C-alpha positions in Angstrom: 6.5 -2.9 0.0 3.8 -0.7 -1.2 3.7 3.1 -0.9 0.9 2.8 1.7 3.1 0.4 3.8 6.0 2.8 3.5 3.6 5.6 4.6 2.6 3.7 7.7 6.3 3.2 8.7 7.2 6.9 8.0 4.3 8.1 10.2 6.2 6.5 13.2 9.5 8.4 12.6 10.5 11.6 14.3 9.5 14.8 12.4 12.5 17.0 12.8 15.9 15.4 12.8 18.8 17.9 13.3 20.9 17.2 10.2 17.9 17.6 7.9 17.1 20.9 9.7 20.7 22.1 9.2 20.5 21.3 5.5 17.2 23.1 5.1 18.7 26.2 6.9 21.8 26.1 4.7 19.6 25.9 1.6 17.5 28.8 2.8 20.6 30.9 3.6 22.1 30.3 0.2 18.8 31.2 -1.4 18.4 27.8 -3.0 14.8 27.3 -3.9 13.3 24.5 -1.9 9.6 24.9 -2.0 9.0 21.8 0.3 10.4 23.8 3.2 7.8 26.5 2.7 4.8 24.1 2.1 5.3 21.5 4.8 6.0 21.7 8.6 8.5 18.9 8.2 9.9 16.4 5.7 7.9 13.7 7.4 4.7 15.7 6.5 6.1 16.1 3.0 6.6 12.3 2.7 3.2 11.5 4.2 1.3 13.8 1.8 3.4 12.7 -1.2 2.8 9.0 -0.5 -0.8 9.6 0.3 -1.2 10.9 -3.3 0.2 7.6 -4.7 -3.2 5.9 -4.3 -4.4 8.0 -7.3 -3.2 10.4 -9.9 -1.9 12.9 -7.3 -0.5 16.3 -8.1 1.3 15.1 -11.3 -1.6 13.3 -12.9 -0.1 9.8 -12.6 -1.4 7.3 -15.1 0.0 4.2 -13.3 -0.9 3.9 -9.6 0.4 0.4 -9.0 3.9 1.3 -7.8 6.3 -0.1 -5.2 8.0 1.8 -2.4 11.3 1.3 -4.3 9.9 3.1 -7.3 8.6 5.9 -5.2 12.0 6.3 -3.4 13.8 6.3 -6.7 11.7 9.2 -8.0 12.4 11.6 -5.1 13.5 15.0 -6.4 13.9 16.7 -3.0 17.3 16.2 -1.3 16.0 17.1 2.2 13.3 14.4 1.8 15.9 11.7 1.1 18.2 13.0 3.8 15.3 13.1 6.3 14.4 9.5 5.6 17.9 8.2 6.3 18.4 10.3 9.4 15.0 9.6 10.9 15.3 5.9 10.3 18.6 5.8 12.2 21.3 6.0 9.5 24.2 8.2 10.6 27.2 9.2 8.5 30.5 10.2 10.0 30.7 14.0 10.1 27.0 14.5 9.3 26.8 17.2 12.0 29.4 19.3 10.2 27.0 20.9 7.6 
């Protein structure tokens, strides 16, 4: 799967799953810097903008644009982004509501 194919699938997912929102609130309460919460209306928007930049050098000045969705996923440095993808795609962990 390519980053653009992943982007098309992510576009269909719900923007604001509750567990991700709880994590973002807990990080904000602790004062943990998470600039993605301040710059994006949702983690879905974060994903879509990040994946949209994979067709070129993007924010980081990428030299290699020919990447797989697996490569992109393995280079996430934002825990709420990773959590959102799991939650929005229907993966539920026992006790996830107990953040």
